[in-house]
N, C-alpha and C positions, 0 to 999 in steps of 0.2 A: 699254447692253448690253455685256457683256464677252466677248471671244473669245480663245481660246488658239490661237496659230499655232505649229506645230512643223514647222520647215523648216530644213534645213542649208545651203541655198543662200542666202547672205547677200543677194546682189543681188535675187533673186526675192522673198525674204522682205520686204525693205525696200519693194519695189514694192507687194506685197500689203498690208503694214501701212499705208503711206501712203494707199493707195486706200480701204481700209475705214475708216480714221480720217476720211476726207472724208465717208463715209456716216454718221458719228456714233458709230461703235463705238470702244470702248477695246480695244486689242490688246496682249496679252502674247506676246512672241516668244521661243521657245527653239530652240536648234540641236541639242540632244541628246535622245534618247528618255527617258533617266532623269530629265532635268530636266522633261520634259513630265509624267511620272508624278508627280513631286513637286508640280508646280503643280496638277494635278488633285486631289491629296489635300488641298491647302491652300486652294484657292479654288473658288468656285462659278461656272462658266462657262455662258453662254447657248449657245455653240457651240464646237466644237473642229475645227480644220483640221489634218489630219495628212498629212505626207509618209510614205509606207510604208517608205522606205529610210533611216531615221534611224540614226545611230551610237548605240551603247550600249544602245538598246532600239528595236526596229523599230516602225513604226506599227501593225502587227498586234498586237504585244505590248502596246502602250499601250491599244489598243482593247479587248483582252481583259481587261486590268486594270480598265478603266473599267466594262465590263459586269459583271465579277465583283462589283463593288461595287453593282450594280443601279442605276447611275446612267443615266438616260435622256437625258443630254445629247446633242444632235444632233452627229454626227461626219461630216465630209466628208473623204474621202480625196483628196489632191492628189498625183498620181503619174504617172510616165512609163509605167507598166505598162498597156498598152492592149489586151491580148488579151481576148477574151470570157471566158476562164477566169479571168483576173486579176480582172475586174469581178465575176464570180460569186463568187469566193472572198472578195473584199473585202466585198461586201454580205452574204454568209452569215456573216461574222465579226461582223456587227452594225453596219456602217457605214450611215448614212442616205442617203448619196449618194456618188458617185464621179466625180471630175472629172479628165480626162486632160490632162497637160501636152503641149504648151503650150496654155493656155486664155486666153480674154479676161477681163479684170478685170470687165467689165460682166456677163458670165455668172456669174462668181463671186459678185458682189453679189446677183444674182437667186437663185442657189442658196441663199445664206445667208438671204435674206428668206423663201424658201419654207420652210426648216427652222424659222425663228423662228415663222412662222404655225402650222406643225404642232405645234411644241412647246407653244405656249400655247393650242392648240385654238381658234384664231381662224379662223372660217370665211370671214370677209371681212377686208379690210385695215383695218377701222375698229373702234375701241373707243368705246363711248358711256357717258357718265355725266352725268346731269341734262341740261343744255343744252350739254355739251362733247362734241365729236367729235374723236377723235385718229386720224389716218390714218398707219398704220405705214410705208407705202411712200412716200407723198409727203412724209412728215416735217412735217406741218402739223397745227395744232389750230384747229378752227372752233367759234365760240361765237355763237349767234344769227345765223347766216349771215355772220359776220365772221371772216376769217382772222387769227389772232393771230400776232404776231411773237415767237417764242421762240428763245433760244439752243439749241445742241445739248444742253447739259447740263440746261437747264430742261426741254426736251422729254423727255429720258431720265428725269428724276425724275417728271414727270407720268405718263409711260408706266408706270413701275414702280408708282406708286400706283394707277393706273386698272386695271391688270391684275387686281388683287384688292382692290377698293375697300373691302371690309369688314375687311381685315387691317391690322394695324399694321406699318409698315415702319420698321426701326430706322435710325438715322444710319449705323451701320456697314454695313448692307446697301445703303444708297444709295451710300456711298463705294465699296463693292466693285463696284457696277455701273457707276460713272462713271469710275473711275481705273485706269490700267494701272500696271505696275511702274515706279518711277522718277518718276512724276508727283508734283509737289509739291502737298500738300494743306494749305490753310490750316485752322486749327483750327475756324473758324466758317464754312467754305465752304458746307456744306449749309444752315445757317441762312440764309445770304445768298441762296442759290438759292431757297429756300422763300419768303423775303420778296419776291423779285422775281417769283416765280410768282403769289403772292397779289395783287400789284399789277396783274398782267395779266389774271388770270381772276376775281378777286374773293376777298376774304379768307375768305369763308365756305366755300369748297370744300375746303380742306386744314385738318384739325384736328390740333393738337399734343396728343399724349398724354404728359403730363409724365413724364419718366423712362424712357419707352419709345421714342417715335418719332413717326411721322406716319401718318395715314390719310385717305382721302377722306371728305368730310362732305356729306350731302345738304342743300342749302340749304332753309330753311323758306319756304313760300309766303307 
Protein backbone atom coordinates (compact mmCIF):
# COMPACT_ATOMS: atom_id res chain seq x y z
CA UNK A 1 0.00 0.00 0.00
CA UNK A 2 1.23 3.43 -0.95
CA UNK A 3 0.98 6.60 1.13
CA UNK A 4 1.68 10.22 0.25
CA UNK A 5 3.28 12.21 3.09
CA UNK A 6 3.22 16.01 2.68
CA UNK A 7 5.32 17.52 5.47
CA UNK A 8 7.83 20.39 5.31
CA UNK A 9 9.64 19.48 8.54
CA UNK A 10 12.34 17.19 7.16
CA UNK A 11 13.25 15.62 10.51
CA UNK A 12 9.66 14.78 11.39
CA UNK A 13 8.94 13.57 7.88
CA UNK A 14 11.90 11.20 7.96
CA UNK A 15 10.76 9.76 11.30
CA UNK A 16 7.24 9.20 9.97
CA UNK A 17 8.51 7.75 6.69
CA UNK A 18 10.87 5.31 8.41
CA UNK A 19 8.20 4.25 10.91
CA UNK A 20 5.49 3.59 8.33
CA UNK A 21 7.91 1.76 6.06
CA UNK A 22 8.46 -0.66 8.96
CA UNK A 23 4.68 -1.22 8.87
CA UNK A 24 5.08 -2.34 5.26
CA UNK A 25 3.86 0.81 3.48
CA UNK A 26 5.58 2.54 0.55
CA UNK A 27 5.94 6.26 1.31
CA UNK A 28 6.26 9.16 -1.14
CA UNK A 29 7.37 12.30 0.72
CA UNK A 30 7.00 15.87 -0.53
CA UNK A 31 7.88 19.13 1.24
CA UNK A 32 5.67 21.51 -0.78
CA UNK A 33 1.97 21.70 -1.37
CA UNK A 34 2.22 22.08 -5.15
CA UNK A 35 4.33 18.93 -5.28
CA UNK A 36 1.62 17.11 -3.30
CA UNK A 37 -1.05 18.18 -5.79
CA UNK A 38 1.11 16.95 -8.69
CA UNK A 39 1.69 13.62 -6.94
CA UNK A 40 -2.04 13.11 -6.34
CA UNK A 41 -2.74 13.82 -10.03
CA UNK A 42 -0.15 11.28 -11.18
CA UNK A 43 -0.47 8.43 -8.68
CA UNK A 44 -3.15 6.46 -6.87
CA UNK A 45 -2.62 6.53 -3.09
CA UNK A 46 -4.20 4.43 -0.37
CA UNK A 47 -3.88 7.28 2.13
CA UNK A 48 -2.62 10.88 2.24
CA UNK A 49 -0.99 12.47 5.31
CA UNK A 50 -1.17 16.26 5.11
CA UNK A 51 0.46 19.02 7.13
CA UNK A 52 -1.96 21.96 6.97
CA UNK A 53 0.80 24.60 6.86
CA UNK A 54 2.72 23.62 3.72
CA UNK A 55 4.45 26.18 1.47
CA UNK A 56 3.22 26.86 -2.09
CA UNK A 57 -0.18 25.25 -1.36
CA UNK A 58 -1.68 24.65 2.06
CA UNK A 59 -2.98 21.34 3.27
CA UNK A 60 -6.48 22.80 3.05
CA UNK A 61 -5.97 23.67 -0.63
CA UNK A 62 -4.58 20.22 -1.38
CA UNK A 63 -7.56 18.55 0.28
CA UNK A 64 -10.00 20.76 -1.62
CA UNK A 65 -8.26 19.89 -4.90
CA UNK A 66 -8.46 16.18 -4.10
CA UNK A 67 -12.15 16.29 -3.18
CA UNK A 68 -13.01 18.37 -6.27
CA UNK A 69 -11.74 15.42 -8.30
CA UNK A 70 -14.20 13.27 -6.33
CA UNK A 71 -11.40 11.10 -5.02
CA UNK A 72 -12.32 9.34 -1.79
CA UNK A 73 -8.70 8.74 -0.78
CA UNK A 74 -8.47 8.84 3.04
CA UNK A 75 -6.78 12.04 4.25
CA UNK A 76 -5.33 12.53 7.73
CA UNK A 77 -4.32 16.05 8.75
CA UNK A 78 -1.09 16.21 10.76
CA UNK A 79 -0.94 19.66 12.32
CA UNK A 80 -0.05 21.78 15.30
CA UNK A 81 -3.41 23.57 15.08
CA UNK A 82 -5.11 22.14 18.13
CA UNK A 83 -8.18 24.27 18.83
CA UNK A 84 -11.66 22.78 18.57
CA UNK A 85 -12.44 25.20 15.75
CA UNK A 86 -9.34 24.07 13.81
CA UNK A 87 -10.43 20.44 14.12
CA UNK A 88 -13.98 21.23 13.05
CA UNK A 89 -12.76 23.22 10.03
CA UNK A 90 -10.38 20.45 8.98
CA UNK A 91 -13.00 17.73 9.19
CA UNK A 92 -15.60 19.88 7.45
CA UNK A 93 -13.16 20.41 4.58
CA UNK A 94 -13.27 16.67 4.00
CA UNK A 95 -10.44 15.25 6.12
CA UNK A 96 -11.10 11.74 7.41
CA UNK A 97 -9.06 12.23 10.57
CA UNK A 98 -7.14 14.92 12.43
CA UNK A 99 -3.98 14.25 14.42
CA UNK A 100 -2.44 17.04 16.49
CA UNK A 101 1.35 17.43 16.79
CA UNK A 102 3.20 16.17 18.70
CA UNK A 103 1.73 12.68 18.34
CA UNK A 104 3.01 9.17 18.90
CA UNK A 105 4.02 7.14 15.88
CA UNK A 106 2.10 4.18 17.32
CA UNK A 107 -1.09 6.24 17.24
CA UNK A 108 -0.37 7.37 13.69
CA UNK A 109 -0.06 3.72 12.62
CA UNK A 110 -3.39 2.93 14.27
CA UNK A 111 -5.09 5.90 12.57
CA UNK A 112 -3.73 4.81 9.17
CA UNK A 113 -4.92 1.22 9.72
CA UNK A 114 -8.36 2.51 10.67
CA UNK A 115 -8.63 4.53 7.46
CA UNK A 116 -7.46 1.59 5.37
CA UNK A 117 -10.17 -0.61 6.87
CA UNK A 118 -12.85 1.98 6.19
CA UNK A 119 -11.66 2.68 2.66
CA UNK A 120 -11.83 -0.94 1.64
CA UNK A 121 -15.10 -1.55 3.53
CA UNK A 122 -13.52 -4.30 5.58
CA UNK A 123 -15.57 -4.70 8.74
CA UNK A 124 -13.00 -6.94 10.32
CA UNK A 125 -9.25 -7.02 10.03
CA UNK A 126 -9.32 -10.20 7.97
CA UNK A 127 -9.85 -11.01 4.31
CA UNK A 128 -10.70 -14.56 3.25
CA UNK A 129 -10.30 -16.43 0.00
CA UNK A 130 -10.67 -20.22 -0.21
CA UNK A 131 -8.53 -21.54 2.68
CA UNK A 132 -6.43 -18.36 2.89
CA UNK A 133 -6.94 -15.79 5.66
CA UNK A 134 -5.07 -12.49 5.46
CA UNK A 135 -4.92 -10.38 8.63
CA UNK A 136 -4.35 -6.73 7.70
CA UNK A 137 -3.28 -5.62 11.18
CA UNK A 138 -1.10 -8.53 12.26
CA UNK A 139 0.36 -8.67 8.73
CA UNK A 140 0.07 -12.45 8.61
CA UNK A 141 -1.45 -15.01 6.24
CA UNK A 142 -2.93 -18.25 7.56
CA UNK A 143 -3.62 -21.31 5.45
CA UNK A 144 -5.18 -24.43 6.95
CA UNK A 145 -4.33 -23.18 10.49
CA UNK A 146 -0.68 -22.68 9.53
CA UNK A 147 0.90 -19.21 9.53
CA UNK A 148 2.81 -18.60 6.33
CA UNK A 149 6.07 -16.65 6.25
CA UNK A 150 5.77 -13.92 3.64
CA UNK A 151 7.98 -10.94 2.93
CA UNK A 152 6.42 -7.47 3.16
CA UNK A 153 6.11 -7.17 -0.62
CA UNK A 154 4.70 -10.69 -1.02
CA UNK A 155 2.10 -9.78 1.62
CA UNK A 156 1.20 -6.55 -0.19
CA UNK A 157 0.77 -8.33 -3.53
CA UNK A 158 -1.48 -10.98 -2.00
CA UNK A 159 -3.46 -8.27 -0.19
CA UNK A 160 -3.93 -6.34 -3.45
CA UNK A 161 -5.16 -9.47 -5.23
CA UNK A 162 -7.43 -10.65 -2.40
CA UNK A 163 -9.14 -7.25 -2.03
CA UNK A 164 -10.98 -7.80 -5.31
CA UNK A 165 -10.30 -11.44 -6.18
CA UNK A 166 -12.50 -11.39 -9.29
CA UNK A 167 -10.59 -8.45 -10.83
CA UNK A 168 -7.45 -8.63 -12.95
CA UNK A 169 -4.64 -6.57 -11.40
CA UNK A 170 -2.01 -5.37 -13.84
CA UNK A 171 1.72 -5.49 -13.32
CA UNK A 172 1.77 -1.69 -13.32
CA UNK A 173 -0.89 -1.53 -10.58
CA UNK A 174 1.13 -3.90 -8.43
CA UNK A 175 4.30 -1.86 -8.94
CA UNK A 176 2.39 1.32 -8.08
CA UNK A 177 1.27 -0.13 -4.75
CA UNK A 178 4.65 -1.63 -3.85
CA UNK A 179 7.20 1.04 -4.70
CA UNK A 180 7.78 4.65 -3.71
CA UNK A 181 9.66 7.29 -5.71
CA UNK A 182 13.30 6.50 -6.19
CA UNK A 183 12.95 2.77 -5.53
CA UNK A 184 14.83 0.64 -8.00
CA UNK A 185 12.48 -1.79 -9.73
CA UNK A 186 13.87 -4.81 -11.53
CA UNK A 187 12.11 -5.48 -14.82
CA UNK A 188 10.93 -8.91 -13.63
CA UNK A 189 10.36 -8.02 -9.96
CA UNK A 190 6.59 -8.67 -9.97
CA UNK A 191 7.02 -11.99 -11.75
CA UNK A 192 9.57 -13.04 -9.13
CA UNK A 193 7.25 -12.08 -6.25
CA UNK A 194 4.35 -13.95 -7.86
CA UNK A 195 6.57 -17.02 -8.33
CA UNK A 196 7.61 -16.90 -4.67
CA UNK A 197 4.01 -16.46 -3.53
CA UNK A 198 2.88 -19.46 -5.56
CA UNK A 199 5.57 -21.58 -3.95
CA UNK A 200 4.27 -20.62 -0.51
CA UNK A 201 0.49 -20.69 -0.96
CA UNK A 202 0.16 -23.07 -3.91
CA UNK A 203 0.43 -22.40 -7.62
CA UNK A 204 -3.33 -22.74 -8.22
CA UNK A 205 -4.35 -19.64 -6.21
CA UNK A 206 -2.94 -16.95 -8.53
CA UNK A 207 -3.82 -17.06 -12.22
CA UNK A 208 -1.86 -15.27 -14.91
CA UNK A 209 -4.09 -13.55 -17.46
CA UNK A 210 -1.75 -13.31 -20.39
CA UNK A 211 -1.14 -9.76 -21.57
CA UNK A 212 -3.22 -8.29 -18.74
CA UNK A 213 -2.00 -9.27 -15.28
CA UNK A 214 -3.03 -11.50 -12.40
CA UNK A 215 -6.12 -12.43 -10.40
CA UNK A 216 -7.04 -14.86 -7.66
CA UNK A 217 -8.20 -18.30 -8.77
CA UNK A 218 -10.50 -20.60 -6.82
CA UNK A 219 -8.74 -23.96 -6.59
CA UNK A 220 -10.68 -26.96 -7.84
CA UNK A 221 -11.87 -29.49 -5.32
